[in-house]
N, C-alpha and C positions, 0 to 999 in steps of 0.2 A: 377219676376225672383229673384233667391237667391241673386245675386250680387247687386240688387237694394234695398234690404232691409236695414233699419238702422242697424249699426253694432251690437247694443244691441239685435236686434231681429233675427239675423242670427243663424241658428242651428250650433252646434259645428261640426268641421271637423276632422276626424280621418285619419291621414296620416300614412301609414304603408308600409312595404316591405315584400314580400313573403319569402325572404331568411333570414329575421331577426327573431331570436328566441324570442326576446323581443316583436316584433310586434305580433307574434303568441300568446304569453302569454297575451298581452293586448287584442287581438281580441277575445280570449276565454271568457273575462269577461266584455268587454265594454258595451254590450247591457244592462247588469244589472245596470250599472252606468249612461250611457248616451245613452238611447235607440233611441234618435232622431238624433244621430250623423251621418253625411254623411261619408261613407267610401271612401277613396282615396288611391287606390293601386298605389304606385309610385316606381321608381327605386332608391334604396338606393345608388347605385354606382354613379348615376348622381349627387345626392345631395352631396355625399362625395367629388367628383371631383370638384364641384363648390366651395367648401369650403376648398380645399386643405387637405382633411382628407382621412382616409382609415378605413376599418372595423377593429374593435378591434380583430376580429378573425385572422387577419394577423399581429398582434403585439405581444409583449411580455406579454400582458395582456390576451392572448388567454386562457390559462389553468384556470386562475382565473374566466374569464367570462363564460367559459363552466360550471364550477362548480356552479357558481351563478345561471345560467339559470336552471340547473338541480335541484337546491335547490328550486327555485321558482315553477317549474313545479310540484315537489312533494308536496309542500305546497298547491297548487291549486287542488290537486287530479288528475293531468293529467297523472300520471305515469312517468316512466323513459323516458328520451329523447334518441332517437336513431339518432345519428348525421349522416347526409348524408356524403358520401365520393365522392368527396372532399367537404368541407365546409370552408368558404363561396364559392359560385359559382354564376353563372348568374341566375337572376330571370326575364329576359326579356320575355321569353315565358309565364311565369306565369302571369306577369303583363298584357300582351296582352290578355291572357285567361280571366282574371278578367273583362276586358272591354267587351269582347264578352259575358261573363256570365251576365254582367249588362244589356246588350241589351236584354237578354232573361229573365230578372227578377230574376236571380239567383246569384247575385253578392256576397252576404254574404255567402250563402252555399258553393259556389265554392271557395271563398277566404279561408274559414276555412278548407275546404277539402284539398286544395293544400298545406296549411301550416301543416296540420296534417300528410299528407303523408310525408312531409319533416322531421318533428321532432318527430313523433310517429312511423313512419315506416322506417325512414332512406333512403327515396327515393330521388334521385337527380332530383329535379324538373327543372334543367336546360335543360333536354331533352324534346323535344316537345311531345314525346309519354307519358311521365308522366303527362303532362298538359292535354292531351286528356283523359287520364284515370281519372283524377280528375273530368273532365267535365262529363264523362260517369257516374261516381258515383252519381252525383247530377242530373242526368236526361237529360243532354245535348247531342245532337247528335254529335258524334265524327267527322263525315264527314263534317257537317256544321261548326263545330268549327275549324277544320283544315283549311277550306277555309276562314272563317271569320277573324281569327287572322292575316291573311295576307293582309287584306283590307287596302288601303292607309288611309282611313278616321279614322280607328281605331288606326293606328300607329301615325297619327297626334294628335289624342285625348290623347294618352299617353304622347307625347311631351308636350302638353298643360298642363297636370296635373303636370308634373315635373316643368314646368315653373311657374305654379300657386303656387306650394309649395315653390319654391325658392323666389318668390315675397313676400310670406307671412313671410319669414324669417326662414323657416324650415331648420335645419342643421343636423338632424338625425331622425331615426325612432325607435319606434313610437312617433308621436307628435300629440297632440290634440290642435286645434286652437279654442279658445273661445273668441269671441268679440275682436279679435285682439291680444289676449294674448296667448303665446305658452306654452304648458306643454309637455316637452320632457321626455320620458321614461315610461316604464310600471309602475314604482312606482309613477308616477304623475297623474294617472287616477283619484284617489279620489280627488286630488286638482282641477283637471279640472272639475269634476262633481260638486264640491262645488262652483266653480266660476260661472258655468253655472246656477246653482240653485239660486245664489245670484242675477242674472240678470233677473229672471223671474218676 
């Protein structure tokens, strides 16, 4: 089991939130830097609340943050960001959808699709219908998904992932955990990759 491995031998973990544009930017390039990273879709709101914080999208830094995300997306060749209205909003259904997709072997494709819908198409992924559409686009059965995301075991797993992130010290997304060291932010991916390579 992963949690029984020596810390130095554990693969990196990528904690991200579907409604976080910085998480999306990181998700688009993390495979090139840390292809063995385990993806952990969590609820940023839960993390913020635990640390007495809030999304920068709800603060006076909003305009500056939007502009910075747009600059980074353009630099990565991802095109202009189309912001969902409203933003930020809930990513609860998206997080549950990611866990269902993981059960079907489509975690990464689904996670990327749902975030692309949010930030490239401006779709409000707070709506269950949007999450089902993301699943349909990556080959998941919408009916099975609609039933699966409501399963108590899946909801329990999402709570466990949030608790896991908090226990590791995660206080924002995206964060990469490498051998007990946290690298917070899209701009820390290279540092995380370097730290992981140094331990191989």
